[in-house]
C-alpha positions in Angstrom: 0.0 0.0 0.0 1.1 3.6 -0.5 3.1 4.8 2.5 2.5 7.9 4.6 4.4 10.3 2.4 1.9 9.4 -0.4 4.7 8.5 -2.9 5.1 4.9 -1.9 8.8 5.0 -1.4 9.2 5.9 2.3 11.5 3.6 4.3 13.2 2.2 1.3 16.8 1.1 2.1 19.8 2.1 0.1 20.2 -1.3 -1.5 16.5 -2.0 -2.2 16.9 -0.9 -5.8 18.4 -4.4 -6.5 15.4 -6.1 -5.0 13.0 -6.6 -8.0 10.3 -8.3 -5.9 10.2 -5.4 -3.4 10.2 -2.7 -6.0 7.5 -4.4 -8.1 5.4 -4.9 -5.1 5.6 -1.2 -4.2 4.7 -0.2 -7.7 1.8 -2.6 -7.9 0.6 -1.2 -4.6 0.5 2.3 -6.0 4.0 3.7 -5.5 4.5 6.6 -7.9 7.4 5.9 -10.4 7.7 9.6 -11.1 7.7 10.9 -7.5 10.8 12.4 -6.0 12.9 10.2 -3.8 14.7 12.7 -1.5 16.7 14.7 -4.1 16.4 12.1 -6.9 13.9 10.0 -8.8 13.2 6.2 -8.6 14.5 5.5 -12.1 17.7 7.6 -11.5 18.4 5.8 -8.2 17.9 2.4 -9.8 20.0 3.3 -12.8 22.9 4.1 -10.5 22.7 1.4 -7.9 19.9 -1.0 -8.9 19.5 -4.1 -11.0 18.7 -4.2 -14.8 15.4 -5.9 -13.9 14.4 -3.0 -11.6 15.5 -0.5 -14.1 13.4 -2.1 -16.9 10.3 -2.2 -14.6 10.6 1.4 -13.7 11.4 2.4 -17.3 8.1 0.8 -18.4 6.1 2.9 -15.9 7.6 6.4 -15.9 6.2 9.2 -17.9 9.5 10.4 -19.4 12.6 8.1 -19.7 14.8 11.1 -20.3 13.5 13.3 -17.4 16.4 15.2 -15.8 17.2 15.4 -12.1 19.9 17.8 -11.2 20.8 18.1 -14.8 21.2 14.3 -15.3 19.0 11.7 -17.0 18.7 8.2 -15.6 20.8 6.9 -18.5 23.5 9.5 -17.8 23.6 8.3 -14.2 24.0 4.7 -15.3 26.9 5.5 -17.5 28.6 7.7 -14.9 28.2 4.9 -12.3 29.7 2.4 -14.8 26.6 0.2 -14.8 26.5 -1.0 -18.5 23.7 -3.5 -18.0 21.4 -0.8 -16.5 22.3 1.5 -19.4 21.4 -1.2 -21.9 18.1 -1.7 -20.2 17.3 2.0 -20.5 18.2 2.2 -24.1 16.1 -0.9 -24.8 13.2 1.0 -23.2 13.8 4.0 -25.4 16.2 6.3 -23.5 18.3 8.6 -25.7 22.0 8.0 -25.4 22.8 11.1 -27.6 21.0 13.6 -25.5 23.4 16.3 -24.2 23.3 16.8 -20.5 25.9 18.4 -18.2 28.3 20.6 -20.2 27.3 18.8 -23.4 28.4 15.4 -22.2 25.7 13.0 -23.5 25.6 9.5 -22.0 27.0 8.1 -25.3 29.9 10.6 -25.3 30.7 10.0 -21.7 30.8 6.3 -22.2 33.7 6.8 -24.6 35.8 8.0 -21.7 35.0 5.0 -19.5 35.6 1.2 -19.4 32.7 0.5 -21.9 33.4 2.6 -25.0 31.4 0.2 -27.2 28.3 0.5 -25.0 26.2 2.2 -27.6 25.8 1.7 -31.3 27.7 4.8 -32.5 28.9 5.5 -36.1 32.7 5.6 -36.6 33.9 9.0 -35.4 30.5 9.9 -34.0 30.8 12.0 -30.7 34.5 11.2 -30.6 36.7 12.7 -27.8 39.1 15.5 -28.5 42.8 14.9 -28.4 43.0 16.7 -25.0 40.1 14.5 -23.7 41.8 11.3 -24.9 45.0 12.4 -23.2 43.1 13.1 -19.9 41.5 9.6 -20.1 44.8 7.9 -20.7 46.4 9.8 -17.8 43.4 9.1 -15.6 43.8 5.4 -16.0 47.6 5.5 -15.5 47.4 7.7 -12.4 44.7 5.7 -10.7 46.6 2.5 -11.4 49.9 4.0 -10.1 48.2 5.0 -6.8 46.6 1.6 -6.5 44.2 0.8 -3.7 45.3 3.8 -1.7 43.6 3.9 1.7 43.0 7.5 2.7 43.2 7.6 6.5 41.2 10.2 8.5 43.3 13.2 9.2 45.4 13.1 6.0 46.5 16.5 4.8 47.9 17.2 1.3 49.0 20.1 -0.9 49.6 19.2 -4.5 51.8 21.9 -6.1 52.5 22.2 -9.8 55.9 23.1 -11.2 58.1 23.5 -8.1 60.4 21.2 -6.2 60.2 20.2 -2.6 63.3 22.4 -1.9 61.5 25.4 -3.5 58.4 24.6 -1.4 60.6 24.7 1.7 62.0 28.0 0.7 58.6 29.5 0.1 57.3 28.3 3.4 60.5 29.4 5.2 60.4 25.9 6.7 63.4 24.3 8.6 64.6 20.8 7.7 64.1 18.2 10.4 66.5 15.3 10.5 65.9 11.8 12.0 62.1 12.2 12.5 60.1 9.0 12.4 56.4 9.6 12.8 54.2 7.2 14.9 51.5 6.0 12.5 49.2 5.4 15.4 49.6 8.9 16.9 47.2 11.4 15.5 48.2 14.2 17.9 51.7 14.7 16.5 53.2 18.2 15.9 51.0 20.0 13.5 54.0 22.1 12.4 55.8 19.0 11.0 55.1 18.3 7.3 56.6 16.0 4.7 57.7 17.2 1.2 58.3 14.9 -1.8 59.3 15.6 -5.4 57.0 14.0 -8.0 56.8 14.3 -11.8 55.1 17.7 -12.4 55.8 19.3 -9.1 55.8 18.2 -5.4 53.5 17.0 -2.7 53.3 18.4 0.8 51.9 15.8 3.2 50.9 15.2 6.8 49.3 11.9 7.8 47.9 13.3 11.0 46.6 16.8 10.2 45.4 19.7 8.1 48.6 21.8 8.0 49.3 21.3 4.2 45.8 22.8 3.4 45.9 25.8 5.6 45.4 29.0 3.5 48.7 30.5 4.7 50.5 27.4 3.4 48.7 26.9 0.0 48.9 30.7 -0.8 52.7 30.7 -0.3 53.1 27.5 -2.3 51.0 28.7 -5.2 52.9 31.8 -6.1 53.1 31.8 -9.9 51.5 28.3 -10.1 48.5 26.3 -8.7 48.1 24.3 -5.6 45.3 21.9 -4.7 44.9 21.2 -1.0 43.1 18.3 0.6 42.2 17.4 4.2 40.4 14.1 5.1 38.4 15.7 7.9 37.3 13.0 10.4 34.2 15.0 11.2 32.9 16.0 7.8 34.8 14.0 5.1 37.2 15.0 2.4 37.6 18.8 1.8 39.5 20.4 -1.0 40.8 23.9 -1.8 42.4 25.6 -4.7 45.0 28.4 -4.5 46.3 30.0 -7.6 49.2 32.6 -7.6 48.7 33.4 -4.0 44.9 33.7 -4.1 42.4 31.2 -2.6 40.0 30.4 -5.5 38.0 27.6 -4.0 37.4 26.2 -0.5 35.4 23.4 1.0 35.4 21.6 -2.3 34.6 17.9 -2.8 37.4 16.3 -4.9 36.4 13.0 -6.3 32.7 13.9 -5.8 30.0 14.1 -8.4 30.0 17.1 -10.8 27.7 20.1 -10.5 25.2 20.9 -13.3 27.1 24.1 -14.1 30.6 22.6 -14.1 32.7 23.1 -17.3 33.2 20.1 -19.6 36.8 19.4 -18.4 35.7 19.2 -14.8 32.9 16.9 -15.6 35.3 14.6 -17.3 37.8 14.8 -14.3 34.9 14.0 -11.9 34.1 10.9 -13.9 37.7 9.7 -14.3 38.5 10.2 -10.6 35.1 9.6 -8.9 35.4 8.5 -5.3 39.2 9.0 -5.6 39.9 12.3 -3.9 43.7 12.0 -3.9 44.0 11.2 -7.6 41.7 14.1 -8.4 43.8 16.5 -6.4 47.0 15.3 -8.1 45.5 15.4 -11.5 44.1 18.9 -11.0 47.6 20.2 -10.2 49.1 18.2 -13.1 51.1 15.9 -10.9 52.0 12.6 -12.5 52.8 10.3 -9.6 54.2 6.9 -10.3 53.4 5.4 -6.9 51.8 6.4 -3.6 54.9 7.1 -1.6 54.4 10.9 -1.6 51.0 10.4 -0.1 51.4 7.7 2.6 55.1 6.8 2.5 58.3 8.3 3.7 58.7 11.8 2.2 61.9 13.1 0.7 62.3 15.5 3.5 60.7 16.6 6.8 60.1 20.2 7.4 59.0 22.4 10.3 56.8 25.3 9.6 57.7 28.6 11.3 55.3 29.9 13.8 52.8 32.3 12.2 49.1 32.7 11.6 48.3 30.3 8.7 44.6 31.0 8.7 45.0 34.4 7.0 43.2 34.3 3.7 44.9 37.3 2.1 
């Protein structure tokens, strides 16, 4: 029967979209296939995390297969989530894979950047990626493979800086070298002024396994003079937080690297969000143009330990 919110979807668990029997029973009892489900729609939710059977059942009942929610169609959500079986079920029901959505990325064109480039029946050369986009895809695969199954521990702080060495980073920060320091991996209350610095292809990484120091505005502003710096902090209270500093100016704060794109994001950021989804560290490195070959700069022994001088690092200008 229809639940108290009148939509028929109240109390549905996160994983229920794979349960064909439950979804079919709700629909037969009067659940509205077009009704909002929190900030989404039933078909969009099923396309991203459900089964092909559930997707096909909902697709048969909705008013508009290509209805958008936050700028995305259900088919776009299935492609973005790398759910090819769900995408095929939607196309079989009549969804349009060529319909442009966020920043012009149609489901079909987005699929060309993912693991299923032959998902749709496209003509040779149709919707092909640009040379720059192909390069971004190749680098995305290389970088994520190089970092491997990197476990981002709570409290990790990073600053990914383009075009400068770790020695130049130390100079800009007026930081003092520290010899013989061996951090305790189980101590998350270590000196916040101690940071690691490691040279990587394309620039350097400033790291701290136990704190936010690399992302403090006073740090990233100094590091970004004449270049760009993407900061990251795995906040134990609120999740991963990103920031962008360019040539001494904070351009972005409280960002979500590795998160879903916004409807008004430019095309290159939509592609980056797809390539590095749920991989905040890889996204940060890629944004700054760093081409790491392994994860040592993130969670290993840095090239050098530095101590930041005492100053107010929370000044934004």
